[in-house]
C-alpha positions as CSV (number, residue, x, y, z in Angstrom):
1,M,-10.4,23.9,-38.7
2,S,-8.7,25.5,-41.6
3,D,-4.9,25.7,-41.8
4,V,-5.0,29.1,-43.5
5,R,-2.7,31.7,-41.9
6,V,-3.0,34.7,-44.1
7,A,-1.8,38.3,-44.0
8,I,-4.3,40.6,-45.8
9,V,-2.9,43.8,-47.1
10,G,-5.7,46.4,-47.6
11,A,-8.0,44.4,-45.3
12,Y,-10.7,47.0,-44.5
13,G,-12.2,47.5,-47.9
14,G,-15.3,45.8,-49.2
15,I,-13.5,42.7,-50.5
16,G,-11.1,42.7,-47.6
17,Q,-14.0,42.6,-45.0
18,S,-15.6,39.8,-47.0
19,L,-12.4,37.8,-47.0
20,C,-11.9,38.3,-43.3
21,R,-15.4,36.9,-42.8
22,E,-14.7,33.9,-45.1
23,V,-11.4,33.1,-43.2
24,L,-13.2,33.4,-39.9
25,E,-16.1,31.1,-41.0
26,Q,-13.6,28.6,-42.3
27,G,-11.7,28.5,-39.0
28,G,-8.5,30.1,-40.3
29,Q,-6.3,32.9,-39.0
30,A,-5.7,36.3,-40.5
31,R,-3.7,39.4,-39.8
32,L,-4.9,42.7,-41.2
33,I,-2.5,45.3,-42.7
34,G,-3.3,48.8,-43.9
35,R,-2.6,52.5,-43.4
36,D,-5.9,53.7,-42.1
37,V,-5.7,53.2,-38.4
38,A,-9.4,53.8,-37.6
39,K,-10.6,51.4,-40.3
40,L,-8.1,48.8,-39.3
41,E,-9.1,48.9,-35.7
42,G,-12.8,48.6,-36.7
43,A,-12.1,45.5,-38.8
44,S,-9.9,44.0,-36.1
45,S,-12.6,44.5,-33.5
46,E,-15.3,43.0,-35.7
47,F,-13.4,39.9,-36.8
48,G,-11.1,39.4,-33.8
49,F,-7.9,39.4,-35.9
50,A,-4.9,41.4,-34.9
51,H,-3.8,44.3,-37.2
52,F,-0.6,46.1,-38.1
53,V,-0.3,49.6,-39.6
54,A,1.7,50.0,-42.8
55,D,1.5,51.9,-46.0
56,A,1.5,49.2,-48.7
57,T,3.5,51.4,-51.1
58,D,6.3,51.7,-48.6
59,W,8.2,48.4,-48.9
60,D,10.0,48.8,-45.6
61,Q,6.8,49.4,-43.6
62,L,5.1,46.5,-45.4
63,D,7.9,44.1,-44.9
64,R,7.9,44.8,-41.1
65,A,4.1,44.3,-41.0
66,I,4.2,41.0,-42.8
67,E,7.1,39.9,-40.5
68,L,4.9,40.7,-37.5
69,A,2.0,38.9,-39.0
70,Q,4.1,35.8,-39.5
71,Q,5.4,35.9,-36.0
72,S,2.0,36.4,-34.4
73,M,0.5,33.4,-36.2
74,Q,3.6,31.2,-35.6
75,G,3.9,30.9,-39.4
76,L,2.5,32.2,-42.6
77,N,1.1,30.3,-45.6
78,A,-0.8,33.0,-47.5
79,V,-0.6,36.7,-48.4
80,V,-3.3,38.6,-50.2
81,C,-2.8,42.1,-51.5
82,L,-6.1,44.0,-51.9
83,A,-4.6,47.5,-51.9
84,G,-5.8,49.4,-54.9
85,S,-7.3,52.5,-56.4
86,V,-9.7,53.5,-59.2
87,L,-8.9,56.3,-61.6
88,L,-11.3,56.7,-64.5
89,K,-9.7,59.3,-66.8
90,P,-8.4,59.3,-70.4
91,L,-4.6,59.5,-70.4
92,H,-4.4,63.0,-71.9
93,L,-6.3,64.3,-68.8
94,T,-4.3,62.2,-66.3
95,S,-1.6,64.1,-64.4
96,R,1.8,62.6,-63.6
97,T,0.9,62.6,-60.0
98,E,-2.3,60.6,-60.7
99,W,-0.4,58.2,-62.9
100,D,2.3,57.6,-60.3
101,S,-0.2,57.2,-57.5
102,T,-2.3,54.6,-59.4
103,L,0.8,52.5,-60.2
104,Q,2.1,52.8,-56.7
105,T,-1.2,51.8,-55.1
106,N,-1.9,49.0,-57.5
107,L,1.4,47.6,-58.8
108,T,4.0,48.7,-56.3
109,A,2.0,47.5,-53.3
110,A,1.4,44.1,-55.0
111,A,5.1,43.7,-55.8
112,G,6.0,44.7,-52.2
113,S,3.5,42.2,-50.8
114,L,5.0,39.4,-52.9
115,R,8.5,40.4,-52.2
116,S,8.0,40.3,-48.5
117,S,6.1,37.0,-48.6
118,V,8.6,34.6,-50.3
119,S,11.2,34.5,-47.6
120,R,8.5,34.1,-44.9
121,M,6.9,30.9,-46.2
122,P,9.6,28.3,-45.9
123,D,7.1,25.5,-46.2
124,G,5.4,27.0,-49.3
125,G,2.2,28.9,-49.6
126,S,0.0,31.1,-51.7
127,V,0.2,34.7,-52.8
128,V,-2.9,36.3,-54.4
129,L,-2.9,39.7,-56.1
130,M,-5.7,41.7,-57.6
131,S,-5.9,42.3,-61.3
132,S,-8.9,43.5,-63.3
133,A,-10.9,42.6,-66.4
134,A,-9.6,46.0,-67.6
135,A,-6.3,44.4,-68.2
136,Q,-7.9,41.9,-70.6
137,I,-10.0,44.1,-72.8
138,G,-9.9,47.7,-73.9
139,L,-12.1,49.9,-71.7
140,S,-12.2,53.7,-72.3
141,N,-10.8,55.9,-69.6
142,H,-9.0,53.0,-67.9
143,E,-5.4,53.6,-69.1
144,A,-3.8,53.9,-65.7
145,I,-5.7,51.1,-64.2
146,A,-5.2,48.8,-67.2
147,A,-1.4,49.5,-67.2
148,S,-1.0,48.8,-63.5
149,K,-3.2,45.7,-63.6
150,A,-1.5,44.3,-66.7
151,G,1.7,44.7,-64.8
152,I,0.3,42.6,-62.0
153,E,-0.5,39.8,-64.4
154,G,3.0,39.8,-65.8
155,L,4.4,39.9,-62.3
156,V,2.2,36.9,-61.4
157,R,3.5,34.7,-64.2
158,S,7.1,35.5,-63.7
159,A,7.1,35.1,-60.0
160,A,5.1,31.9,-60.2
161,M,8.0,30.4,-62.2
162,T,10.7,32.0,-60.0
163,Y,9.3,30.6,-56.8
164,A,7.7,27.3,-57.9
165,A,10.7,25.4,-56.6
166,K,9.9,26.9,-53.1
167,R,6.3,25.6,-53.5
168,I,5.0,29.2,-53.4
169,R,2.0,29.6,-55.7
170,V,1.3,33.0,-57.2
171,N,-2.0,33.8,-58.7
172,A,-4.3,36.8,-59.4
173,I,-8.1,37.5,-59.4
174,A,-9.4,39.7,-62.2
175,P,-12.9,41.0,-61.2
176,G,-15.4,42.9,-63.2
177,L,-17.2,45.7,-61.5
178,V,-17.8,44.8,-57.9
179,Q,-20.1,46.8,-55.7
180,T,-17.8,48.1,-53.1
181,P,-17.3,51.6,-51.6
182,L,-14.3,52.1,-53.9
183,T,-16.4,51.7,-57.0
184,Q,-19.6,53.4,-55.8
185,R,-19.1,56.4,-58.2
186,V,-19.7,53.9,-61.1
187,W,-22.5,51.6,-59.8
188,G,-24.1,54.4,-57.8
189,N,-24.6,56.6,-60.9
190,A,-27.7,55.6,-62.9
191,R,-26.1,56.3,-66.3
192,S,-22.7,54.8,-65.7
193,A,-24.4,51.8,-64.0
194,E,-26.5,51.1,-67.1
195,V,-23.6,51.3,-69.4
196,S,-21.5,49.0,-67.2
197,L,-24.3,46.4,-66.7
198,A,-24.7,46.1,-70.5
199,M,-21.0,45.0,-70.7
200,H,-21.4,42.2,-68.1
201,P,-23.1,39.2,-69.9
202,L,-24.5,37.9,-66.7
203,G,-26.4,41.2,-66.3
204,R,-25.4,42.2,-62.8
205,F,-22.4,43.5,-60.8
206,G,-20.2,41.3,-58.6
207,Q,-20.5,41.2,-54.9
208,P,-17.5,41.3,-52.5
209,D,-18.2,37.9,-51.0
210,E,-18.0,36.3,-54.5
211,I,-14.5,37.6,-54.9
212,A,-13.6,36.7,-51.4
213,R,-14.6,33.0,-52.0
214,A,-12.5,32.9,-55.1
215,I,-9.5,34.3,-53.2
216,Y,-10.0,31.8,-50.4
217,F,-10.1,29.0,-52.9
218,L,-6.6,30.0,-54.1
219,I,-5.1,30.3,-50.6
220,D,-6.7,27.1,-49.3
221,P,-3.8,24.6,-48.8
222,R,-6.1,21.9,-50.3
223,N,-5.7,23.6,-53.7
224,Q,-2.0,23.4,-54.3
225,W,-1.8,22.7,-58.0
226,I,-2.7,26.1,-59.3
227,T,-0.1,28.8,-60.0
228,G,0.7,31.5,-62.5
229,Q,-3.0,32.0,-63.3
230,T,-5.3,35.0,-63.5
231,L,-8.8,33.9,-62.5
232,G,-11.6,36.0,-64.0
233,V,-14.5,36.5,-61.6
234,D,-16.2,39.1,-63.7
235,G,-19.6,38.1,-64.9
236,G,-18.1,37.3,-68.3
237,L,-16.8,40.9,-68.9
238,G,-13.2,39.9,-69.7
239,T,-13.9,37.2,-72.3
240,L,-17.5,37.4,-73.6
241,K,-19.0,39.9,-76.0
242,P,-22.7,40.7,-75.4
243,T,-24.6,40.7,-78.7
244,G,-28.1,41.5,-77.5
245,T,-29.5,38.2,-78.8
246,T,-31.2,35.7,-76.6
247,I,-31.8,32.0,-76.7
248,P,-35.2,31.3,-78.3
249,S,-37.7,29.8,-75.9
250,R,-38.5,26.1,-76.5
251,K,-41.8,25.4,-78.1
252,D,-43.4,22.1,-77.1
């Protein structure tokens, strides 16, 4: 049986459901947090984990939900924030409302999740936030996303140092394009899918369960010597540059 006791913020998306499944298969406990009551109830029913309703951008609501998660599991040793949004627009066409909403949903929710975690893990634990390969490289029409995700990476490094003495580890996952309902407008469009695939050296999009397994690795109490890191799970998007060349076949 796993000793993972995790609160998952934004638990009903594609990656959230895969993470619920991973925790369940490993024998851990999870509590699901989100603002969509119907989706929360559906995920709770499917996986058998209790849920608490909260808007992740409202720090008071989020704090109460994480407190209830801690109480219901008789302790908490991991928090994962999966709340996020995708806005693909150049900055000059981005409204102030869209900008604020993107930063709130991505960065403010992540900061609130971290803020509410540190006082509720007296024996140490793990916090995992979601960045993006877009914070590492320049991608057109990603200004709001890149800014919010780069903020998360800075937050991770600072908080990892601040809370190291409490044995609280803070890390981030930076995916490439993962096939979830949130990103369907990209991978579901033939033209945009073709362009995006060409940017991923491994030649395919990520799957939610691949991201979930990486998250689980970081929250697993057996892996306690990793903190302040951003782990790219992105098919090479964030660090490699496709050149169109291939390795010559061997001639015997």
